[in-house]
C-alpha positions as CSV (number, residue, x, y, z in Angstrom):
1,M,0.0,0.0,0.0
2,L,1.2,3.5,-0.8
3,T,1.1,6.1,1.9
4,R,-0.2,9.6,1.2
5,E,3.3,11.0,1.6
6,T,4.7,8.6,-0.9
7,I,2.0,9.4,-3.4
8,L,2.6,13.1,-3.0
9,A,6.4,12.7,-3.3
10,D,6.1,10.6,-6.4
11,I,3.7,13.1,-8.1
12,A,5.8,16.1,-7.0
13,R,9.0,14.4,-8.4
14,I,7.4,13.7,-11.8
15,L,6.2,17.3,-12.0
16,A,9.5,18.7,-10.8
17,V,8.0,20.5,-7.8
18,E,8.1,20.2,-4.0
19,P,5.3,18.1,-2.4
20,D,4.0,21.2,-0.5
21,E,3.6,23.0,-3.8
22,L,0.9,20.6,-4.9
23,D,-2.7,21.8,-4.5
24,P,-4.7,18.9,-3.3
25,A,-8.0,20.4,-4.6
26,A,-6.8,21.4,-8.0
27,S,-6.7,19.2,-11.1
28,L,-3.4,17.4,-11.5
29,V,-3.7,18.2,-15.2
30,D,-3.8,21.9,-14.4
31,Q,-0.7,21.4,-12.3
32,G,1.2,20.0,-15.3
33,L,0.4,16.3,-15.3
34,D,0.1,14.9,-18.8
35,S,-0.6,11.4,-20.1
36,V,3.1,10.5,-20.5
37,R,3.9,11.5,-16.8
38,L,0.7,9.7,-15.7
39,M,1.8,6.5,-17.4
40,A,5.2,6.8,-15.8
41,L,3.6,7.0,-12.4
42,V,1.3,4.0,-13.2
43,E,4.3,1.9,-14.2
44,Q,6.2,2.9,-11.1
45,W,3.3,2.0,-8.8
46,R,2.6,-1.2,-10.6
47,S,6.3,-2.1,-10.1
48,A,5.8,-1.5,-6.4
49,G,2.9,-4.0,-6.4
50,V,0.0,-1.6,-6.6
51,D,-2.9,-2.7,-8.8
52,V,-3.6,0.6,-10.5
53,D,-5.2,1.4,-13.8
54,F,-4.3,4.3,-16.1
55,V,-8.0,5.0,-16.9
56,D,-9.0,5.1,-13.2
57,L,-6.4,7.7,-12.5
58,A,-7.0,9.7,-15.6
59,S,-10.7,9.9,-14.8
60,S,-10.0,11.1,-11.2
61,A,-8.1,14.3,-11.8
62,D,-7.4,15.6,-8.3
63,L,-4.9,14.6,-5.7
64,E,-7.3,13.6,-3.0
65,Q,-9.2,11.3,-5.3
66,W,-5.9,9.6,-6.3
67,V,-4.9,9.2,-2.7
68,A,-8.2,7.5,-1.9
69,L,-8.1,5.3,-4.9
70,L,-4.5,4.2,-4.4
71,Q,-4.8,3.6,-0.7
72,A,-7.8,1.4,-1.4
73,Q,-5.6,-1.0,-3.4
């Protein structure tokens, strides 16, 4: 299971920002996430043993939704 801190750190790293710069209520697309970066995160998390789907994350565009989805895995 991924922790909230790990999820934030991974997203921040892929967006080249600090975790505290992420706005949990704003769309990750508006914060710079594109499909290539999203796929990189999906592959990273799958490699860590998380059963995550690209489409599920793409349809849930904000950070809090992602945390809930990923922690439910």
